[in-house]
N, C-alpha and C positions, 0 to 999 in steps of 0.2 A: 866749267864745259856744260850747260844744260840740256838736257834731252826731252822734248816734250812729246808725249805717247798721245795720239790723238784717238780717243774713242769712238768706237761708230755708234751712231746713234741709231736707236729705235723706232721706225716708223710709228707716226701716230697712231693708225689704225691697229697697230698691234699692242699697243699699250690700251687703247680702249677694250679691244678685245679680250686681253689679260685682266684688266679690272671688271669688266663684265663677269667672267667665269668666276673669279674671285668671290664676287657679290653673291652670285646665283649659289654657289657653294656654301657661303656663309647663311642665306637663308633657307639654302636646305635644310643646311644642321640646326637651324633655329626652330624649325619647322618639325623637325623630328625630334628634338627637346620637349618640343611645346605639346606634341603628341604622346610621348614617355610621359609627359607631368601628368596630361588630361585622364590616360590608361591609369597611372598609378592612382589617382583622385579618386577614379569610377572604380577601381577594385577596392581602395580602402573605403568606399562611401557604403559597396556592398555587402564587404567583411563586417563594418558597422553595423548595418542594416540588422543583418542576419543574426550578429552576436545580440542587438536590442531586443530583437523578434524573440529567441531563446531565453535572453533575460526576461521578458514579459510573460511568457508562457508559465517559464519556471515559478515568476512571482504570483500570477494569477492561482496557482494550483498550491501555492506555500502561503500564501498571505494571510490563511485563516490561522495560522498555527504560528505569526508573527505577535505575539501579546501588543508591543506599540501600535502596531495596525488595527488591532481588536478593539484597543482600550479607543483610540482615536476614531474608528468608526461605528461604535456601539449605538449612539444614534441615529445615525443613517441605516442600520440595519437590526433593527429592535424586531421584526418578526423573526429574525434567526437564532435570538438568543432562546435558550433555557434557563428559567429560574426558579431555583426551590428556596425554602426558607431554611431548613435543617441539611445536615448531612444525610441524616437519617431519612429525609423526604426524598433522595435522590434515586431511590429502588421504588421502580413502576409493581414490580411484583415480587413476591417473597422470594427468597433463594431454593425454597423449597420446592418450588413450582419450576423453576430454573432446573433445579435437578431431575427434578421427573420427566421434563421434557428431555433433556439429554439423557438419561438413560432410556427411554422409549425409543431411541432414534438409533443408540448405539446397540441396546439389542438385536439389531437387525443388520448390523453392519459386519463384513467379514474380517475373521479375527488376525492377527500378525501371523505370519509364516515364518519369525525369528526363532521360535521356542522349538523343543526336541520335541519328539512325535508323542512319547510317552506324557510329556507334561502338555501338549496340546487334548491329547484323550481327557485327561484329568479335568483339564479346562473347560471342555466340550460337555463334560459330565455335570460339571458343577454350573455350565450356561445352563445348561435344559432345566436345571431346578428351578434356577430363577426366573425363566420366561416362560409365558403361559404356550403350554405346547401347541394348541391350537393357531397361535400365533406364528411360531416358528413354521411350523409342519404346513403352512397354508401355500408355502411357496415352494414346496417338495424337499423342506428340512434344510435348504441351503439357504446361508446367507445372501442378502439382498445389494445391488450393486446402490452407490451414494445416492442419487437421484429417486430411486425407485424406493427406497429404504426410508427416507425423508418424506416422498409423497406420501407411504402407506402410514407413518408413525404419526406425520405433526398434519397431514392434509395438504401441504404446498411442497415445491422446491424452488429453490432461486439457485441463479446462476449470471455468470459475469459477460459482459458485454457493452458495446462502447456504448458511454453516456449520451443521454439526451443534452447533457449542458454543453456549450461550447468551451472548447479548451480543459475540459474535465477530464479525458483519457476515458479508462474504463469504469465503467459502473457497475452497479448490482440490481437486478431484475428479478422479478417473482416473475418464474418461466410458466409454473400451471398450478392452479388450486387457487383458494382463499385462504387468506392470514388473519386470523382474527385479533382483536384487541387484548394487548398481553402477551401475544405470543412470544417466546425466544426465536428469532428471526434469523440470527447469524452470531459467530465467534470473531472475536479481534485477536489474529495468531500474534504470535511474536515471544522473544525472551521477556523475561520478568525481572526489572533490575528494582532493588529496593532503593531508598533516596540516599544511600551513602555509597551506592554501587557506583563504579566509573562506568561512563557511556559517553565520552567526549570523542572518541574518533568514529562510534557506530551513528551518531548523530550528526554528525559532516553532512551537507547536501541530501540529509534523510528528513523525508515529510512523512513518513510514517510514525513517529514516537509520539505514544497517546500517553498522557500524564493523568493519570487519576487524582482524586480529590486530597488524597493522605500522602501525595508527592511518588505513588509507586509509578514507575515508565513501563509499557510496554511497547517494545521495538518491533513494529510488524512490518519493517521491510523483507521481502522476499530475494534480495540481491547484494553483493558485495560483501563487507566485513561481517554485515548482519546475517546473513545467510550462514558464512561459516561459523559464527557463533553460537546459532542455533543448532546445528548438525554438531557441533562440538558437544553442546551441552547435552542434546539429547542422546548422544553416544555414550556418554559420561553415566547419565542415569540409569539405572535398570533395577529391576525388583524380582531376581530369579529368571523365570523364564518369560517374563510379562516387560514390556518397554513401559515408559513413563511417561511419553510424549508422543504425538502424530508429527513428524517431520514431511509429510507429503503435503502439507500446504506450500512447502515452497516448489512445488512442481503445477502446472497446468492443471493437473487431475487429482486435487485433494480426496482423501478417502474418506473425512469426514466433511459433506457438502457444506456444512455449517460455517465452514473456515473461510472466509470469502470476505470478512467484515471490514478488514481494511480498506477496502476500495470502495467502499458506502460514501458517496458524494457529500458534500456540506448542501445545507439547504439554502435557498434564496429567498426573496420577497415574493417572487411569482412561484416558486416552488416549496410550499411549508415542507416541513419536517413530518415524516410516518413513523421513523423509528427514533430510540434515543439509546443511550449507551447507559450500561449499567452493571457496575461493578460486582463481581460473583466470586466468593472464595469458596472453592472446592472444600466440602465437609470432610471431615476424616472418615466418617460411614460409604463415602463414594465407593463403589468396588474399586478394587486394585486392578482388577482386567481390565477395566473400560478406560484407564490412565492412556493408554495407547491412542484413545481418539480425541484427547485434547491436545490442542495445537498451542499449546503455553508450556513455557520450564523455565525454572528459576536458573539465574544466571550463577548465584552461588549455590553449591552443593549443601552447606551450612546454614541456608537459612531455616529459621526456626517458624516463621509464619506460615499459613496455609497456602498451596497455591493459588495464587491470584489470576482471574480469568475476567474478561470484558465481554459480555453480550450484547445485542441489541435489542431492543423488546419493542414490539411493533404498540405504537398510539392511537390506533383505530385499523380496522379492517383494512385491509390491502388486497385488490384484487391482481389476478393475473394480467400479466403486461406493464405494470406502474413498475418504475424505478424509486430505490430505496434512496431517502434524503435522512440526515441526521444533523445533529447540532453539533458541530465543531466545538464551542464551548459551552459552559453551565456555569451562571452566577449564582454561587450560593451566599444568600444574606445571613 
């Protein structure tokens, strides 16, 4: 016996309405997916554009230290090159003149407060015998602040300001006075590494590593691991009551106003160099009480070589308001 069950038939209007609802829902989901994909692509493009812009800005500030780029662009930037015939011709002024300029400034700077009172009194007695009394007592017998001391001793002072070059960040300007040709204008601060000493970690993403002609490196970065290394080495080295280096260049207000040379920007075809780098080895006769104003320290305590400093010397007269520009690379023939 067979039983046939009769299924009720749905009205055609209901089927059409049901299919239309499903079709609308499908289209709505498709639109949402499309909008989501468009949003993801837009965000990805924004992130990519931001990353490329940051890379471009970093590259513009770093490319002058990237040797392959320098080699490939030598012919395009011949005006930005400094060329010397021999190693000995790299010095614009004798080291004795650099020492005299530094001592003239350091004698007017305030001394360190890290020593004991008895040691400080002994130092002040020794200090007064070395300095012209009329020069020291002209301002009431008190040391002067950095800019005043620099203006009084050297006839000018410099300071950090936003650079006039696009994407160059901070620059160094002559704020007041006149810089004569051959004057010591600034110092390049930082930890000094011999050619065989490790600097790999410190050099990562670091555009402030200065390479001397003989392979000695000066790390002028005032942030990150470079800052920690300098403070550690500076606290390690001490000669009795006297500090052997100045770590205040790591702050916004360095005691030695010359210690801003790492912010001098590279010259361009439109802005030629008005200062140049010169290697300066601190002589043995340099007064030990003034080491506290030198913004450099050896990475290794066992280094047998004199302390290497790098100074910036003016190539011409520089007036107040001008920005300092240097050659980031020198070719020795």
